[in-house]
Backbone as a ProteinNet text record, in pm:
[ID]
protein_1_A
[PRIMARY]
MLRRTFFATLASLAFAGTALAQTPAQPQAPVTAAPVVTPAPKIFLTTSMGEIEITLDPVGAPKTSAHMLKMFQTTHFIGASFFRIEPGFIIQIGDLDAQFKGRHPPLSPVELETATNQHIKGAVALARGNALNSGHSSFYFDLADNPSLNADPKAPPNTTGYAVFGRVTAGWEVVEAMAKVERTPTGGPFPGKAPVVPIVVTAIRTDPPPAKPKAAAKSPGKAAKKKR
[TERTIARY]
-5291	-5209.2	-5063.7	-5018	-4880.8	-4852.7	-4955.7	-4937.6	-4918.3	-5001.3	-4987.6	-4851.2	-4807.7	-4676.3	-4566.6	-4576.9	-4476.6	-4465.3	-4583.8	-4583.1	-4535	-4570.4	-4523.7	-4372.7	-4317.3	-4171.3	-4104.5	-4163.9	-4109.6	-4112.7	-4224.2	-4237.5	-4133.1	-4111.7	-4013.5	-3873.1	-3842.4	-3710.8	-3690.2	-3795.8	-3786.8	-3761.3	-3832.9	-3816.6	-3674.7	-3626.5	-3491.1	-3389.2	-3412.4	-3320.1	-3318.6	-3436.7	-3445	-3371.7	-3391	-3324.3	-3174.1	-3127.6	-2983.3	-2930.8	-3012.2	-2968.4	-2958.1	-3038.1	-3036.1	-2931.1	-2861.3	-2757.5	-2636.5	-2591.8	-2478.6	-2351.1	-2272.2	-2146.5	-2045.9	-1956.2	-1853.3	-1760.3	-1731.3	-1642.5	-1501.3	-1440.7	-1305.2	-1211.4	-1090.5	-990.6	-957.9	-950.9	-918.8	-779.5	-766.8	-638.4	-562.1	-446.7	-363.9	-263.3	-267.7	-175.5	-34.3	62.9	201.8	241	311.1	351.2	447.2	430.2	517.8	643.3	757.1	883.7	963.3	991.2	1070	1217.5	1300	1442.9	1502.9	1591.6	1657.4	1748.3	1754.6	1842.2	1988.9	2064.4	2207.5	2289.4	2406.7	2500.6	2627.5	2677.4	2802	2905	2993.5	3090	3224.4	3262.3	3389.8	3496.5	3601.6	3711	3839.9	3944.3	4073.9	4135.8	4074.5	4123.1	4026.4	3914.3	3818.2	3675.7	3581.5	3439.1	3385	3298.5	3231.4	3081.4	3011.7	2866	2803.1	2714.9	2644.8	2496.3	2436.2	2290.9	2229.4	2138.8	2077.2	1975.4	1942.8	1850.8	1728.9	1628.1	1509.2	1417.2	1446.5	1365.8	1424.3	1553.4	1616.4	1637	1654	1675.7	1614.3	1481.9	1416.2	1450.9	1452.6	1481.5	1626.9	1716.1	1859.1	1895.7	1841.2	1873.3	1817.9	1698.6	1641.6	1725.5	1769.6	1854.7	1985.8	2048.7	2177.2	2162.4	2051.2	2029.3	2027.8	1960	1956.9	2096.1	2171.7	2307.2	2394.2	2386.8	2468	2425.5	2303	2254.7	2294.2	2356.2	2413.2	2559.9	2630.1	2773.1	2859.7	2798.8	2872.3	2993.4	2980.2	3088	3192.5	3168.6	3268.7	3390.4	3504.6	3625.8	3647.4	3552.1	3569	3679.7	3750.8	3865.1	3844.8	3888.3	3883	3986.1	3940.8	4030.1	4055.8	3989.8	4008.1	4011.7	4127.6	4143.6	4195.7	4115.2	4152.3	4132.6	4239.4	4227.1	4161.5	4069.5	3997.3	3881.6	3860.5	3751.2	3667.9	3705.4	3625.4	3713.5	3651.3	3708.3	3603	3643.1	3545.3	3574.2	3465	3471.9	3355.1	3364.5	3253.1	3269.5	3299.4	3294	3431.5	3537.7	3672.2	3726.4	3800.8	3865.8	4007.5	4088.2	4222.6	4314.6	4282.2	4360.6	4297.1	4201	4127.8	4049.1	4008.7	3921.4	3777.2	3693.8	3556.1	3461.4	3355.2	3245.7	3117.2	3029.9	2905.6	2805.7	2746.2	2648	2525.6	2466.3	2351.9	2219.5	2213.8	2088.9	2098.8	1984.2	1980.5	2010.7	2051.6	2075.3	1948.5	1965.2	1854	1838.8	1716.5	1690	1761.9	1803.3	1875.1	1782.3	1829.4	1755.2	1850.1	1837.4	1929.4	1858.3	1724.9	1650.7	1661.5	1672.8	1664.4	1780.6	1895.7	2009	2133.8	2224.3	2340.6	2470	2576.4	2708	2780.2	2770.1	2841.5	2942.4	3034.1	3134.9	3067.3	3107.3	3048.7	2935.6	2893.4	2786	2837.9	2745.9	2778.4	2688.3	2747.7	2671.3	2701.4	2610.4	2621	2686.4	2790.8	2856.4	2771.9	2795.1	2723.7	2807.3	2764.7	2829.9	2763.3	2783.7	2721.6	2569.8	2522.4	2377.4	2317.5	2203.3	2144.5	2113.6	2052.6	2005.5	2100.9	2231	2330.4	2393.3	2346.1	2398.8	2369.5	2473.2	2458.2	2502.6	2633.2	2684.8	2807.9	2881.1	2999.6	2957	3015.6	2975.5	3098.4	3077.7	3192.2	3153.5	3257.4	3243.8	3292.9	3215.7	3258.7	3353	3477.3	3574.2	3560.2	3481.8	3457.8	3325.6	3279.8	3161.9	3197.6	3116.4	3142.8	3021.4	2995	2876.4	2876.9	2994.2	3000	2933.4	2911	2847.2	2696.1	2645.6	2501.7	2428.9	2297.5	2214.6	2218.8	2212.6	2205.3	2064	2047.5	1912.3	1836.7	1907.4	1842.7	1797.6	1840.9	1806.5	1680.4	1612.3	1495.4	1536.2	1444.9	1477.4	1529.3	1625.1	1679.4	1739.1	1805.7	1872.8	2021	2065.8	2206.6	2253	2382.4	2438.6	2444.3	2479.3	2495.1	2413	2352.3	2257.6	2327.3	2301.5	2347.4	2243.4	2283.7	2187	2207.8	2306.3	2329	2441.7	2482.1	2590.7	2664.3	2789.1	2867.2	2826.4	2781.5	2737.3	2828.7	2925.2	3026.6	3143	3263.8	3380.8	3439.9	3408.3	3464.4	3616.6	3671.6	3817.1	3879.3	3803.4	3851.4	3859.5	3756.7	3756.7	3872.9	3894.4	4004.1	4139.7	4151.7	4277.2	4300.7	4194.8	4206.8	4259.6	4214.4	4254.6	4402.5	4468.6	4609.6	4705.1	4653.3	4741.8	4823	4931.2	5016.3	4946.6	4959	4893.7	4997.6	4960	5050.1	5038	5147.7	5140.8	5074.6	5062.8	5002.5	4895.9	4814.5	4715.4	4580	4477.1	4341.6	4285.9	4157.4	4093	4132.9	4189.9	4235.2	4382.2	4474.1	4616.7	4662	4738.2	4788.8	4695.1	4579.3	4480.8	4442.4	4500.5	4472.7	4575	4535.5	4631.1	4735.3	4856.1	4962.2	4921.1	4875.6	4824.7	4673.5	4617.7	4473.3	4390.9	4285.2	4188.3	4062.4	4026.9	3917.3	3806.8	3687.8	3573.3	3578.8	3575.5	3584.7	3451.8	3359.1	3228.9	3129.6	3002	2894.4	2776.4	2717.3	2589	2497.2	2369.1	2271.5	2165.3	2109.6	1998.1	1888.9	1781.4	1742.5	1824.9	1832.5	1904.8	1823.7	1887.5	1811.5	1699.6	1590.2	1475.9	1511.9	1467.4	1494.2	1402.9	1456.5	1370.1	1265.3	1147	1038.2	1064.4	1031.9	1050.6	953.3	1003.2	918	809.6	689.6	578	601.8	580	599.2	486.5	524.6	423.1	352.4	221.4	147.7	187.9	204.4	241.6	127.6	157.1	53.1	-50.6	-171.7	-280.1	-264	-280	-267	-380.8	-347.3	-449.4	-547	-670	-773.9	-763.5	-777.4	-774.8	-909.2	-900.7	-1024.1	-1079.5
14849.7	14839.1	14823	14907	14898	14762.9	14714.4	14584.8	14474.3	14477.6	14374.1	14383.2	14510.2	14528.4	14474.1	14496.4	14447.6	14295.7	14225.7	14079.5	14027.8	14098.7	14057.6	14068.6	14175.2	14191.6	14081.8	14046.1	13936.3	13805.4	13782.6	13658.6	13649.7	13766.3	13763.9	13743.5	13802.1	13782.1	13638	13577.3	13437.8	13347.4	13375	13295	13309.3	13433.7	13456.9	13383.8	13382.7	13311.3	13163.9	13108.4	12965.5	12934.4	13022.3	12999.5	13003.3	13100.9	13109	12987.3	12938.6	12822.3	12699.8	12696.3	12578.7	12587.2	12700.8	12715.7	12631	12540.7	12455	12535	12494.9	12563.9	12534.3	12627.2	12608.2	12494.6	12398.9	12287.8	12336.7	12279.1	12315.7	12199.6	12233.8	12129.8	12055.2	11922.4	11846.2	11880.5	11883.6	11913	11782.9	11774.8	11654.3	11670	11577.8	11584.1	11550.1	11619.6	11593	11456.3	11376.1	11243.2	11253.8	11164.4	11162	11085.7	11153.2	11091.1	11065.8	10941	10905.2	10904.6	10979	10980.4	10840.2	10809.3	10678.6	10669.2	10553.7	10537.9	10560.2	10609.5	10633.6	10557.7	10513.9	10445.5	10528.6	10554.4	10627.9	10530.6	10485.3	10380.4	10445.9	10444.3	10501.9	10394.1	10417.2	10320.4	10383.7	10304.7	10356	10450.7	10464.6	10558.4	10673.4	10676.2	10784	10732.9	10825.3	10789.8	10781.2	10682.8	10662.5	10666.2	10749	10755.8	10672.6	10582.3	10496.4	10528.9	10558.6	10578.3	10452.7	10391.6	10265.7	10289.8	10182.5	10190.3	10102.2	10153.1	10072.8	10054.5	10121.4	10105.8	9995.5	10002.6	9903.6	9768.6	9767.2	9641.2	9653.3	9652.7	9676.7	9574.3	9447	9343.5	9350.1	9368.8	9370.8	9494.2	9610	9731.9	9724.9	9668.8	9652.9	9555.6	9449.1	9349.6	9413.4	9490.3	9548.9	9661.2	9733.5	9833.7	9766.3	9654.1	9580.8	9530.2	9484.5	9435.8	9549.2	9667.6	9780.2	9828.5	9802.6	9846.3	9749.8	9637.6	9547.9	9586	9511.5	9538.1	9447	9377.3	9276.1	9333.5	9452.2	9506.1	9585	9608	9678.2	9586.4	9634	9552.6	9471.2	9475.6	9403.6	9469.4	9387.6	9435.7	9413.5	9510.3	9494.1	9388.5	9285.5	9174.1	9155.5	9234.3	9219.8	9357.4	9391.6	9518.3	9489.2	9518.8	9499.6	9631.9	9709.7	9839.4	9825.2	9916.1	9911.5	9814.1	9743.7	9646	9667.2	9608.7	9620	9625.6	9667.9	9656.4	9586.6	9481.5	9397.9	9388.5	9378.9	9365.3	9277.1	9222	9138.2	9080	8950.6	8876.8	8849.7	8907.1	8880.8	9000.1	8971.2	9078.3	9098.3	9177.2	9208.9	9086.9	8982.8	8858.4	8754.3	8796.7	8710.9	8601.1	8628.9	8536.7	8575.4	8475.1	8502.1	8515.6	8590.4	8601.7	8567.2	8490.3	8450.2	8564.5	8598.9	8708.6	8677.8	8779.6	8757.5	8736.2	8765.7	8751.6	8641.2	8597.4	8495.8	8559.1	8479.3	8533.7	8594.4	8672.9	8743.2	8695.8	8704	8663.4	8755.1	8698.1	8773.5	8872.7	8997.9	9103.6	9170.9	9137.3	9194.5	9246	9244	9276.9	9424.1	9514.1	9657.4	9739	9677.9	9756.2	9728.2	9825.2	9819.4	9844.8	9775.2	9795.4	9907.8	10026.6	10141.2	10187.5	10272.8	10323	10388.8	10346.8	10401.6	10319	10214	10128.2	10042.3	10001.2	9912.6	9790.1	9671	9549.9	9438.7	9342.7	9229.5	9110.9	9058.7	8940.1	8816.9	8709.3	8583.7	8467.1	8346.1	8226.4	8179.9	8054.2	7999.4	7990.1	7966.3	7960.4	8099.3	8106.8	8236.2	8320.4	8260.1	8335.3	8322.1	8329.6	8311.7	8442.9	8556.5	8685.6	8707.8	8738	8740.7	8875.1	8900.1	9020.9	9077.1	8996	9045.1	9135.7	9255.2	9348.9	9416.2	9486	9546.2	9677.4	9756.1	9883.2	9865.2	9910.7	9907.2	10024.6	9996	10100.6	10153.1	10084.7	10124.2	10064.3	10097.8	10030.4	9883.7	9794.8	9651	9578.6	9594.7	9532.2	9379.9	9319.5	9173.2	9122.3	9212.2	9172.5	9195.6	9255.6	9279.4	9150.3	9154.6	9039.8	9021.6	8897.5	8866.3	8899	8993.9	9031.7	8917.7	8815.3	8702.5	8594.8	8606.1	8506.4	8548.6	8455.3	8491.5	8592.6	8680	8782	8722.2	8789.6	8753.2	8612.5	8576.6	8445.2	8459	8577.5	8599.4	8732.3	8751.4	8877.7	8892.7	9013.3	9045.3	9171.5	9172.8	9279.4	9406.8	9515.8	9648.4	9704.9	9735.9	9783.8	9929.6	9996.4	10136.3	10195.8	10315.8	10385.3	10473.7	10503.8	10594.2	10737.5	10812.1	10949.6	11052.4	11006.6	11095.1	11007.9	11064.4	10988.6	10900	10932.1	10849.7	10859.2	10971.1	10984.3	10882.8	10841.9	10739.1	10604.3	10573.8	10448.3	10445.7	10557	10562.9	10548.9	10605	10590.8	10445.1	10374.8	10233	10153.1	10189.5	10115.7	10131.2	10228.4	10254.9	10201	10139.4	10092.8	9972.1	9951.4	9835.3	9707.9	9605	9477.5	9369.2	9277.9	9170.3	9052.8	8985.4	8873.5	8748.8	8742.1	8624.4	8668.6	8571.3	8598.5	8636.4	8595.3	8628.2	8531.9	8541.3	8449.5	8476.3	8595.3	8629	8670.6	8575.1	8606.7	8715.6	8809.6	8919.2	9037.5	9029.5	9136.8	9200.7	9152.8	9212.8	9321.8	9430.4	9538	9495.4	9549.2	9520.7	9573.7	9696.4	9756	9738.1	9661.6	9636.1	9764.8	9764.5	9874.5	9821.4	9874.1	9817.9	9921.3	9871.1	9955	9982.5	10108.9	10145.4	10191.4	10237.1	10283.5	10287	10276	10282.9	10355.5	10444.3	10500.8	10499.7	10491.3	10483	10591.3	10631.4	10726.2	10664.7	10610.2	10622.8	10534.6	10573.9	10491.7	10367.7	10269.2	10149.8	10183.2	10111.4	10135.3	10095.7	10177.4	10146.4	10032.7	9936.1	9827.1	9879.5	9822.9	9864.4	9817.7	9904.2	9868.9	9758.8	9663.3	9551.2	9602.2	9550.3	9592	9544	9633.3	9596.6	9506.3	9401.4	9310.6	9377	9363.5	9427.6	9369.5	9456.9	9411.3	9343.7	9287	9218.7	9320.1	9279.9	9370.5	9407.3	9534.3	9578.8	9522	9486.1	9431.9	9540.4	9503.1	9598.7	9629.7	9760	9799.9	9766	9717.7	9685.2	9809
21890.7	21771.2	21807.9	21903.2	21947	22009.6	22082.2	22148.6	22047.5	21938.2	21834.7	21767.7	21743.3	21679.8	21767.6	21899.4	21994.3	21990.1	21996.1	21991.9	21857	21751.7	21620	21611.9	21672.8	21674.2	21752.5	21869.1	21949.3	21873.4	21803	21727.7	21618.3	21550.1	21442.1	21496	21612.4	21672.7	21715.9	21772.4	21815	21696.3	21583.9	21463.4	21408.2	21411.3	21362.3	21447.5	21581.5	21670	21641.1	21615.5	21584.4	21455.7	21355.7	21227.7	21243.9	21325.4	21346.8	21420	21515.3	21590.9	21502.8	21397.7	21311.4	21201.7	21190.6	21088.5	21126.9	21040.3	21077.3	21097.7	21199.6	21227.4	21118.1	21096.7	20995.8	21038.9	20949.2	20986.6	21016.2	21118.6	21157.4	21129.3	21092	21063.9	21192.4	21188	21309.4	21359.9	21490.5	21552.9	21568.9	21506.1	21513.7	21626.8	21720.3	21833.2	21786.6	21840.9	21806.3	21860.2	21780.5	21828.7	21946.5	22041.1	22157.7	22120.8	22120.6	22084.1	22211.4	22237.6	22354.8	22317.5	22387.9	22354.8	22363.1	22269.9	22271	22393.5	22456.2	22573.2	22536.3	22631.9	22611.6	22715.3	22672.8	22760.6	22765.9	22884.9	22902.5	22958.7	22869.9	22901.7	22933.4	23059.8	23100.1	23098	23019.4	23009.1	23060.4	23069	23113.9	23011.3	22893.7	22792.5	22767.7	22837.8	22819	22810.2	22795.9	22794.6	22652.2	22630.3	22501.8	22527.1	22448.9	22459.5	22348	22385.9	22290.4	22297.7	22183.5	22177.4	22119.3	22193.8	22151.3	22039.9	21968.7	21855.1	21881.2	21954.9	21984.1	21864.4	21752.6	21631.2	21543.9	21515.5	21428.6	21494.4	21626.8	21699.5	21838.4	21848.3	21978	22085.1	22050	22150.2	22194.4	22098.1	22130.3	22211.5	22175	22249.8	22391.7	22407.3	22541.4	22624.1	22559.6	22627	22672.7	22582.9	22617.9	22720.6	22718.7	22822.6	22959.7	22969.2	23095.9	23133.3	23031.2	23057.5	23111.5	23050.3	23094.7	23232.3	23270.5	23401.3	23513.1	23476.5	23576.8	23596.3	23680.2	23701.5	23615.5	23520.2	23444.3	23370.4	23311.7	23229.3	23308	23435.8	23516.8	23532.4	23487.1	23491	23365.4	23272.2	23145.9	23064.2	22986.1	22910.3	22760.9	22680.6	22535	22495.6	22426.6	22395	22245.1	22162.9	22017.8	21951.7	21898.2	21828.2	21688.2	21588.7	21448.8	21375.7	21359.6	21291.7	21154.6	21126.7	21000.2	20998.8	21111.6	21118	21243.3	21356.5	21479	21603.3	21714.1	21848.7	21933.4	22005.4	22076.3	22225.3	22302.3	22447.5	22491	22611.3	22655.6	22793.6	22798.9	22924.8	22987.2	22933.7	22984.3	23062.3	23168.3	23242.9	23188.9	23257.6	23208.9	23204	23278.7	23276.7	23184.2	23104.1	23010.5	23080.9	23203.5	23275.6	23247.2	23222.2	23184.7	23301.9	23279.6	23377	23304.3	23366.8	23299.5	23302.4	23187.5	23183.6	23269.7	23330.7	23419	23346	23216.2	23141.1	23037.6	22987.9	22883.5	22747.7	22648.8	22513.6	22455.1	22349.6	22287.2	22142.5	22091.3	21953.4	21855.2	21742.9	21641.2	21571	21558.4	21487.8	21388.8	21262.6	21163.9	21038.9	21038.6	20917	20878.6	20976.8	20944.6	21000.1	21025.5	21074.6	20991.2	20989.3	20902.2	20979.6	20937.5	20997	20923.6	20979	20925.2	21029.7	20988.6	21080.8	21200.6	21319.9	21441.4	21498.5	21426.5	21477.6	21592.3	21679.2	21790.9	21777.6	21776.5	21746.2	21844.7	21848.6	21940.1	21869.4	21929.5	21874.5	21906.2	21833.3	21859	21808.3	21845.6	21795.2	21667.3	21633.4	21512.3	21525.2	21646	21667.1	21649.2	21579.5	21546.3	21669	21769.3	21886.2	22004.2	21975.8	22081.3	22125.9	22071.5	22115.8	22262.6	22339.4	22484.4	22543.3	22540.9	22604.5	22534.6	22462.3	22393.4	22277	22270.1	22165.9	22106.2	21995	21926.6	21859.5	21829.1	21759.4	21615.9	21520	21380	21354.3	21319.6	21290.1	21147.8	21067	20927.6	20884.4	20765.1	20709.7	20687.2	20743.9	20732.9	20675.6	20545.9	20486.5	20495.6	20511.8	20522.3	20649.4	20746.9	20872.6	20870.4	20762.4	20750.7	20718.3	20732	20693.8	20542.3	20498.5	20356.3	20308.1	20215.2	20170.9	20103	20060	19993.6	20092.5	20215.5	20317.5	20391.8	20457.3	20539.5	20646.7	20687.4	20788.6	20918.1	20976.6	21108.4	21111.6	21004.8	21000.9	20966	20931.7	20897.6	20954.9	20956.9	21002.1	21153.5	21195.7	21337.8	21368.5	21484.6	21518.6	21564	21494.1	21535.6	21632.1	21753.9	21853.1	21892.6	21831.9	21865.9	21783.7	21822.7	21752.7	21853.5	21821.3	21904.9	21870.7	21969.8	21947.6	22014.3	22090.1	22148.2	22193.4	22187.9	22230.7	22123	21995.7	21887.8	21886.1	21930.9	21934.5	22030.4	22132.7	22225.7	22154.5	22075.7	21999.9	21900.5	21831.9	21734.8	21803.4	21923.8	21998.5	22037.5	22072	22105.9	21986.9	21868.4	21748.2	21717.6	21781.4	21752	21858.6	21964.4	22071.4	22025.8	22096.4	22066.3	22111.6	22030.9	22062.1	22088.6	22178.8	22216.8	22119.8	22087.5	21992.7	22050.2	22182.2	22245.1	22344.9	22386.9	22489.9	22434.1	22507.1	22465.5	22362.8	22336.1	22240.5	22095.4	22068.7	21933.3	21942.6	21937.1	21952.2	21854.4	21910	21829.4	21821.7	21886.8	21874	22007.4	22116.4	22246.7	22275.7	22340.8	22370.4	22473.8	22458.6	22555.9	22692.9	22696.7	22821.5	22820.7	22913.6	22913.6	22912.8	22834.3	22832.7	22898.7	23013.7	23091.5	23113.7	23137.7	23172.6	23322.6	23358.4	23500.5	23558.8	23473.4	23522.8	23407.2	23441.6	23342.6	23405.9	23328.5	23368.6	23247.4	23273.3	23165.6	23181.5	23069.8	23068.8	22980.6	23038.5	23178.9	23271.4	23399.3	23496.6	23530	23592.1	23630.6	23728.1	23714.2	23802.9	23945.7	24039.1	24178.9	24224.8	24297.5	24346.1	24441.9	24429.1	24516.7	24659.3	24752.2	24892.9	24931.3	25005	25048.9	25144	25124.2	25209.9	25351.7	25444.8	25584.8	25631	25699.6	25751.4	25869.3	25872.5	25983.5	26118.3	26212.7	26346.4	26416.5	26527.9	26604.4	26651.1	26640.5	26680.1	26827	26853.5	26992.6	27076.3	27198.1	27287.1	27325.8	27325.8	27364.3	27513.4	27539.5	27679.4	27744	27864.4	27935.5	28001.7
[MASK]
++++++++++++++++++++++++++++++++++++++++++++++++++++++++++++++++++++++++++++++++++++++++++++++++++++++++++++++++++++++++++++++++++++++++++++++++++++++++++++++++++++++++++++++++++++++++++++++++++++++++++++++++++++++++++++++++++++

């Protein structure tokens, strides 16, 4: 009798275990991974009047900001001089040195991107010629809100305006000081708008820094002669 009771107890426990195993687990809320946010690149522009920090805008102008990051990582702007100062409007720099001699940019022009960026005070934008995709290396700081430089909302995307590729995030007092310097009545591409005392770029560093060139693979030496 005890033996039958023992087996009956085992059977009931086994059945209970099976029933428990078949009970569906309680649903759990899915775990959402936090989005990976990559910090926007920064440019540290050291001039003869102080340092200006520019934070690039890879969202509003991805092609232009990538282009300008590469430009800043070259030596093209070292020795470049600000040649256009218009208080209440813009300050411009690019391919001219302190003697207004030009240097050819090392990169090709970039496509115009103006659909989602705005010229507000502190913005940094790429200058261009009449051709839409002629933005190369000359850039400027907006000293005020300049809606006249924005894209025309009635025009097709990326066919009007000038591309804003970043903003000043530190050193704005340096930019404001530049806007107050004395200007010469002659000289430069914009007579009356160049500073009497040249304002030049003396150093540039970027975050991230330029990628280090890969070391060239060593060519294999001559096979050693087999010893006899």
